[in-house]
Structures are given as C-alpha cells and as structure tokens.
N, C-alpha and C positions, 0 to 999 in steps of 0.2 A: 508196744511199750508205751507210746503216748496215751493210748486208750486206758491202760492200767494205771498210769500216773494220774490221769484226769479223774478216774473213779476213786483213786486213793485220796486225792484232794477233797473230792465231794464227801467221802465218808468221814474225813477228818473234820470238815466244816459241820456236817450234820451231827457228828459226835459231840462237838463243842456245844451246839444248840441243845442237844438232849441233856448234856451234863448240866447246862444252865437251868433247864426246866426241872430236872431232877432235884438239883440243890435248892431251887426256889421252893419246890414242894417240901423239901426237908426243913428249910427254914420256917415254913409255915407250920409244920408239925411241931417244931421245937417251941414255937411261940404259942402253942395251944395249951390244953389243960395240963396241969402238973401231974395228973393221975395217969397220963399216957404210959403204957408199959415200955420199959427199956428194950431196945433191940440188940441182939448179939452181933458184934462185928466179926465177920469171918476173916477178912483180910483187907488190905488197902491196895489200890491200883492207880496207875497213871491214867488220867482221863483222856489224854491224847493218844497214848499207846498202851492199851489194856494188857498187852503181853507182859508188861512190867508190873510186878506185885511186890508187896512188902507186908510183914506181919506187924508193923508199927506205923503210926502216922508220920508224915514228913512232907517233903517236897519232891516232885518228880525231877530226876537228874537231867532230863533233856530240855524241859520247858520251864521249870521252876514253879509250876502250878502245884497247889496242895493236892496230895494224894486223897482220893475219895474212898470212903468206906463202902464195903460190900456187906450188906446185912444178911442174916440167915433167912429172913422173910423174902429176900430177893434172890435166893440161891436156886439150886436146881430142884428142890422139893416143891411140888405144887401146893400152894396154901390150902389147908383144910382138906387135903385129898390123900396125902401120904403115899403118893406114887411118883415115880421118876418120869419127867417129861421127855419127849423125843429130843435127839441131839439138836442143839442150837435154839431150842424153844425159849421163849421169854414170857414172863408174866407181867401184864400191864393192867392196873386197876381200871375200873370204869371211869373214874375221875381223870386219871392220867390219859386214858384213851381220848377223852374229850379235849384235853389240852393238846394232844398230838394231832388231832384231826383225823383219827382213825375212822374210816368208813368201810362198811362191808358190802360184799356182793356175792354172786354165786357163779359157779361154772355152768354155762348154759350150752345145750345142744341145739344148734340152729343152722338154718341155711342162709348163708350170707351172700348178698349181692351189693354191688356198688360200682364206683368209678375208680379205675386205676389211672393215675396221671404219671406221665413220664416226659422227659426232655428228649427231643429228637434232633438229629443233624442231617441236612440234605446232602446227598452224595450222588455222583454220576452213576447211571446204570452202565455197568461194565460191558454189557452187550450192545450199547449204543454209543461207544466211543470209537472214533475213526482217526488214527494217526496218519500223517503224511510224512513218509520217511524217504530218505535218499537211497538210491540203489547203487551208487558209486561215488567216487570223489568228484568234486567239481566246484563251481562258483555260482552264486546267485547273481543273475543279470538284472532282474526287475521284480518288484513287488507290485501287484495289481491293486487298484483302488478297492477298498472294502475288505481287504485281507488283513484285518487287524483284530486284536483280541476284543471279544464282545460283539463282533459283527455277525449277523445272520447271513449264511451263504446257502446257495442251492446246489444240488448235485451237479457236478461237471463245471462249476464256475471256476475260472482261472484264478489261482492264488499267487503263483510266482513262475518266472521262467529261469531256467538254469542251463548251464553248458558244461561240458567236460569231454575229455578224450574217449572215455568208455561209452558215452552216449553216441558219439559219431561212429565208433567201431561197431557197436551193436546195430546201428542202422545200416551200415555197409554189409554186415553179415545177413541182415534181413533181405536187402536188395539182391545179394548173390543167391540166396535161397529162393527168392521169388523168380529170378530168371531161370534158375535150374529147374524149378517146377513147371515153368512155361515151356521150356525147351529141354526136356529130360534127355540125358545121354542114352545111348543104346544099352539095353539090359543084357548083361552077360550072364552065363549060367551060374546060378547060385546067388545072384544079386536079388535084393528085395525091390520089386517094381514100385513100391510105395515109399521108398526112402526119400525122394525129393520132397514129397508132400509132408512127410514127418519132419524133415529138416526145416521146412518153412514154418510149421506149427511151433517148433521149438524156438525158432528165431523170434516169432511173434510173442510168445510167452516171456522170453527174456526181455524184450522191450517193455512189456507190461510190468514186469518185476522191477525194472528200473524207474518206473513211474510215468512212462510215455502213455498218453491216453489213446483210446481207440480212434478218435478223430485225427490225430496226428499220424497214427499208423496208416490210416486210409489215405491221408495226404501224401505220405511217403510212397505208398504203393502206386499212386496215380502219377505223381510228378517224377518219381525216380531220382529225387534230389535230396541229399542229406540235409536235415534241419539242424541248424546250429543251436538255436534256443528252444529247448524242450519245455513245454508247459506242464506244470504240476497243478492238477485240478482237484477240486473238492470231491472226495469219494462218496459223500452222502450229504443230504441237507441237514443243517444244524447250526450251531453257534460255535465260533472259534473261541476256545477256552485257553489256548496257549499258542504263542508264536515265538519261534526262535530263528527267524530268517530276516536278513537285512540286505540291501543292495551291496554288491561287491564283496559279499561275505564268502569265504572259502569254507567248504564243508567236507567232511569225510563220509565214507560209506556208512549206511544205516544210522543216520542222524535224523531225529525227529524235527522237522521244520515247523509243522503245524499240528494242532490237535483239535478235532471237531467233535462236538457232542450233540446228540439229539436230546434236547431238554424237555420234550413233550412227555417223556416218561422218566421218572427219577426214582432213586432209592431214598428211604429215610431210615437212618440208623438210630434206634432207640436204646437208651441205657437203662437197664433194669438191675435192681439190687436184690440180693437174697433170693427167695423162691418166687418172686413175682412172675417169672416167665412161665411157671407151672400153670398159672391161671389164664394164660394167653395161648391158645392152640393155633397151629397154622391155619390160615384162612380167616381168622378173626379180623374184624375191621376196627379202625380207630378214626376218631375225628381229629383232623389236623387244623390247628389255628395258629395265627401269627400274632406276635405281640405288636400292638399298635394298629392292627387291622382287624378289629373285632367282627366285622361283617364278612370277612373272607374265611370260608370254611371249605376244606377239602376232605377227601376220604382216602385212606390208605389201607392196604390189605397185608396181613402178615405172610411173609414168604415161607416156602418149605425149606429154605436153606438153614443149615445148622448155625445156631448162634455162636458168636465169637467172644471169647473172654479177653477183656482188656486188663492187662496186669497193672497198668498205671492207676486206673480208676477203680479196680476191683469190681467191675460191673460186667454183666453180660450184654453184648451188643446184638439186639434183635433187628432183623432186616425187614422192612416193609416196602411194598411197591405202591407207587402213587402216580396217577395220571396228572399231567401238568400242561394242559393244552394252551393255557394263557401265559405260560412261562412265569407264573407267580413265584414258584419255588426256584431258588438259585443254589448252586453248589456252596456248601459250607454254611448255609443259613440255618439258624436254630428255630425250631418250631415246638409247639406244645401238643402233646398227644393225650387223648382220653380214650381209654378202653372201658367199655361196659361189660362187666363180667359177673358171673353167678357161680358160686362155689358150692360143692355138695355139703350135705349136713355133717357137722363135726362139732366136738366140744370146743368152746371158745371162752375167752376171758377178755375183759377190757384191757386195752394196751397198757394203761397206766398201772395195772396189777403186776406187771413183770418188772422185777429188779434185775438188771443186767450187771453182773459182777465183773464182766470182762472175760471170764473163762467159763461162764455158765449163766443160766437164767433161773431165778428163784421166784416163787410165789408163796406168800404167807397164808397159811390155812388156820382158821379159827378152830381151836379144839375145845372151847368152852371154858368157863370159870376164869376168863382173862388170859388164857394160854394161847400163844400164837406160835405155830411151827413153820420154819422155813422148809419149803419143799422144792427140790431140784426138778425142773420140768424140761421137756424137749418141745420146742415150738415149731410151727409150720408157717403157713401163709399169714399175712397181716393185711387186713382190708377193713375200711369203714370203721376204724377205731377198735376192731376186734382182732385177737390173735388166736390162731388155732393151737390147741394143746394136743400134741401127739402122744405124749406119755407123761406120767407123774401126777395127774389129777383125774378124779372121777366126776362125771356130771352131777350137779347138785351140791358139790362141796362149797362150804362157806369160806370165802377168801377176803383178803384185805385189798381194797382198790384205791385207798387214799391213806397216806400216813405210813405206807410200807417202807419208805426209805428210812424214816426214823426208827421203825422197828428193826430194820436190818442193821442200822448203826448200833442199837442197843444189843442186838444179838451178837454182833462182832465184839463189842466191848465186854460182854459178859463171858463169852466162850472163847474169845481169841480167834485164831485161825481154825475154826471148826471145819470139818471136811465137807459139810454141806455147802459151804461158801466157795469152795475151790474146785 
C-alpha cells in the first residue's frame, strides 16, 4: 500500500509538471499568428484527476484548478494517419519531446557481466558451536580464571566446578560397578557373563553425560573416593561467546552454563533481493571487505544449503562459508560482498527505461510519427544498469529511456485507468 501511495504521489507531481508545460505551450500558441487554425475542444478534464471530465469549462471540484481542454488533435486519432493508436498511446510532437527530455534507445541482445554487491552478516557456524550444559540439579562452586565471555579457551580447560547430589550418586554407582567388574559374582545358568562389564560402561557413560571429564573419571577409579566438586571443562578449543554461570548459583538440569564457538570458520549470511540469487550458483566465490578496513580482504564460498526467505526484509538469505584464521570476522558483524558474475545472452533494456506502476512494469515503445505506446513487460535479472526482458518486447525495438515518466503521466491523464497501466 505504501508503494502504491508513493507512486500515486509521484504521478500527481509529474502530472502537474506536464500540465504546466502543456499550458505553457498553449499560451505560446495563442500568442502566435492570428491565422492559426482553431482547434476543436472534445471535453474538459481535471488536470490532477483526469477521470473527472466535463463538457463545459469551469473549475475542478477537488482542487479548484481550471479544467483543461482536450482538443481533437490530441485525441486518439493519430495526426495525419487516420488510424487508431494502441491502447494508452500518446502523441507528442517533436518540439514537445525536446521539452520533456525524451531520449530513445533500443532493446539489445547482449551477454551481461559485472559485479553484484550485497550486504552480509557474520554468523556462527552451527557445526562449530559447543554448549556446556548441566546434567542434573546442583550449584556452582567456582568459576575458573579466563572463563568469561570473549576469552579464548583450549580443549579440556576447566571452566567451572559444580556439586550436587546426583553427581555423588552417579560416582557411587560407578564405583560399585567397578568393584563388581573386578570381582564378578558366580555366573548362574542363564546369566550373561559380560553383564558386570556392561554395567561399568553404562555407569561411565552416565558420568560423562553429567559433564564429568575423563580425567576425573580416571581419578575416581584410582582413588575410589567420591569427588565433591566436579569440573566442567571446555569440550573444544574456541572462544566463549556466552556465559550463564556465577559462583554460588543454583542451576537446574539441562541448563547451558557456557557456549564455546570455533571462530576460525564462520558463516556469512547475504541478503539478496529479487532474482539476484539466480545469478549466483553454489560454489561461487565472493570478495569480503570490511568498512573502515580497506586493506583487509577475505574470500567466501556460496554454500549448497537452501537459501532462507526473511519475511521481515522480504529478502533471500544466502549462506556463504568463510575461513577466518585471524579471527577478523566476529559474530553479527556486517561486511560488504562482491560477486563477479556473467549472465547468458538475453534481450535487455536500460534500467531507467522501466516504469514501475506498483502492479506491473511498463516500457514506452516508439511507433513513429510522435506516437508512443505503453507496453507491459515481464522482467528478469538486473545487473550493471541493464534489465532482462523476459516477455513484451522484441530485440531492436525503439524504446524511451528518458522522459518516460512524463509520457506515462500524460498517458494516464489522457486515458485514465487504462488496462495497460494496471
């Protein structure tokens, strides 16, 4: 709705400008020779709202402006031709074309190449994120130095020590299973002789699920003494990107206390509008640059992952993989992306030749003798100032590339809400 309103305001403004130019020309004609032939007035119309017409002069009921006359020479009959123009077509004399700045071009068939620029946002690689979660209820007894947000940690580095009843219960179960495996009871008929070993393995896995590291499990097996403070270690090398643990803090089961991310490889999410993604196949590379750091350049590769549509921005989010050994790229950082692309041969027109009505796209085609026809077109990609024409125009056609907005305003004023504009 906002887009249609903006287009409506633009059309109204341009209509007023065209009305001024048209009447300026009429005043000049009136001031000319007395022998100029009189023109027949067909009807009068509101210059701001052409849908309102009258058979007599007067003032527009909405804005109070003088109704403008529509002469027979400006009607639907092509001057000196005696044939009916296409729907929505307008006649503009050569002198009026110069006043309006009408400039012509042609529909060209060409192979287009250039640089597509997009904005990217750095995101964590989901395959390189390692949360540290609690396996049961308990309390935080200590936070180790260096276990804060933004710090780099190595694999196995202690982050915090915790304690809780379930931790001690699981250790006692492990010690019981360990003694049973070392001194197995007599095997009765029908019993599984490997059951003590299986029970020990299950007890070890349960301790690991609670967050007890292998070093403490080995300490437990050697000392046969329950450890009150259980260490929570970094599961991988990386940077702490989130911390939710504090001394003497009580926690519930399955709560994330730390999150560690390996930033040596990150994702970049690029926002693409329209059909831009069609020109960027998987595996394509992009140059990554940072604002304020012109000498820093990285490379990113388009992922095979399916792009995601963002309903808020109405853009497709394309994912790229980027190596980041120096940790220059940080999560949520914005970067500039440049894709070097080459598109197949196709009919194209200059981007400024397209008039977007909000519900469709129109190009004005020169039909000769000052006649210009609005042609509804379907467009494709847009690159290097050119727009692909999918349908509606043939290569070689003469089109308007400048002054088309004023022509469109005149067409709407003359024909009202013609179907070609909607």
